[in-house]
C-alpha positions in Angstrom: -19.8 -43.6 -21.1 -17.8 -40.9 -19.5 -19.4 -37.6 -18.0 -18.0 -34.4 -16.3 -19.6 -32.9 -14.1 -18.4 -29.3 -13.1 -19.9 -27.2 -10.3 -19.5 -23.8 -9.9 -20.5 -22.2 -6.2 -23.0 -19.5 -5.9 -22.3 -16.6 -3.7 -24.6 -18.3 -0.9 -22.0 -21.5 -0.8 -22.5 -23.3 3.0 -19.7 -25.5 3.8 -21.7 -28.4 5.5 -23.5 -28.8 2.1 -19.9 -29.0 1.1 -19.4 -31.8 3.3 -22.8 -33.7 2.5 -21.3 -33.4 -1.4 -18.5 -35.0 -0.1 -20.3 -38.2 1.2 -22.4 -38.1 -1.6 -19.3 -38.9 -3.7 -17.7 -41.4 -1.6 -20.5 -43.4 -1.9 -20.9 -42.9 -5.6 -17.2 -43.9 -5.5 -17.4 -47.0 -3.8 -20.1 -48.3 -6.6 -17.7 -47.6 -9.1 -20.0 -44.6 -10.5 -17.4 -41.7 -9.7 -14.3 -42.2 -11.4 -12.3 -39.2 -10.2 -13.5 -35.6 -8.2 -11.4 -32.8 -7.2 -11.4 -28.8 -6.3 -10.5 -25.7 -8.1 -7.5 -24.4 -6.3 -9.6 -20.9 -6.4 -12.1 -22.9 -4.4 -15.0 -21.5 -7.1 -16.0 -25.0 -7.1 -14.9 -28.5 -8.5 -15.4 -31.4 -11.1 -16.1 -35.1 -11.2 -16.2 -38.1 -14.0 -19.4 -40.3 -13.8 -19.6 -43.3 -15.9 -22.8 -44.0 -16.9 -25.2 -45.7 -19.1 -26.0 -42.3 -21.0 -26.5 -38.4 -20.5 -30.1 -38.9 -18.7 -28.6 -41.5 -16.2 -25.9 -39.0 -15.3 -28.3 -36.0 -15.2 -30.5 -38.1 -12.6 -27.4 -38.8 -10.7 -26.3 -35.2 -10.3 -29.9 -34.4 -9.7 -29.2 -36.2 -6.3 -26.3 -34.3 -5.4 -26.5 -32.0 -2.2 -24.7 -29.0 -4.1 -28.0 -29.8 -6.5 -30.6 -30.5 -4.0 -29.4 -27.6 -1.4 -29.2 -25.0 -4.9 -25.7 -24.0 -3.6 -24.0 -24.5 -6.5 -24.6 -24.6 -10.4 -23.7 -28.0 -11.8 -23.4 -28.8 -15.4 -22.8 -32.2 -17.1 -20.8 -32.7 -20.4 -20.8 -36.1 -22.6 -16.6 -36.1 -22.3 -14.7 -38.2 -24.6 -11.5 -39.1 -22.1 -8.6 -40.7 -23.8 
């Protein structure tokens, strides 16, 4: 199943956490878990697409994201019926 993860930066966002987030995504991409990712052009956040068995697994993956761990962004996971 595919899941869309939307990340919105909080006012106290720190760029160094963004770098850790990118490394996290790169690791997941090499495992075939992250299919696509990218930032919003207005710099308010971004999104990524996960491949996971179920919603709970997707949420567990997202809970490890440095953006969540450091509390600098709000991440929401959506089950996505991508075509």
